[in-house]
N, C-alpha and C positions, 0 to 999 in steps of 0.2 A: 361866932358873933351872936349876941342876944338882943332882943328888943327890950323895951321898958318893963315888960311883964315876965322877963326871964326866959322867954321862948326863943329857941334857936331859929335864925333865919335859914332858909333853904338857899341853895345856890341860885335857884330860879328867882326867889324874892330879891336876893342881892343883885342879880343881873338886872331885874326890872327897875329896881330903885336907882342903880348907878348908870343904867343904860349901857352897860358893858356886856359882852358875850359871856355866857356861863363858863366857858373854858378859860377865858381871861381872868374872871373872878377866882376860879379855882387855882390858877397859877399864881395870882397875886397873893392869895391867902396862904399858899404853901410856903412862901418865903424862901423857896429853893431855886427859883428861876428869875431871870431879869425881866423887868417890864419897863416901858418907857415912862419918863417922869409925868407926862401928860395923863397917862392911864392912872397912875397913882393919885395924881391931883383930882382927877374925875371921881375916883372912888371915895376919896376923903370928902369932897364937896357933897356927895350924895348923902352923907351923914352929918353935914354941917360941921365938919372938922377942918382945921387948917393944917396943911402939910408943913412940917418944920424940918430943918436940916437934920435933926437927930432921928427922924423917922425913916431914913433910908440911907443906903450906902451907894455912892457913885461908882459905877463900873470902871475898872482900870483898863478894860479892853479898849478897842478903837471906837466903840459906840459911845459917843460923848453924852448922849441923852438917856442911856440905859441906867436904871437904878435897880437896886434890890431892896425890898422892904426890910428894915432892921427891927424885926420883932419875932420872937419865938412863935412857932405854930400854935402853941397852946394859949396865946394871949386872948383874953376875952374883952371885947369892946361892947360896952353897954350903950345903947342909943335909945 
């Protein structure tokens, strides 16, 4: 993820901005593990983005609130 000047955010900066733990931010951005929908919404809100149904996949496991971000790890978000 990059800021408006093209500089990459550090996990620490993303954590501070979203108020999420750095480990959670890392897991969320890897798109390889499930996170709860509230975490995903919190992260999106930190960048003034709205979470749409196309942005995530609902888990088919028994965790009804678990979602997996539906974006390749190389996606760049400019904010």
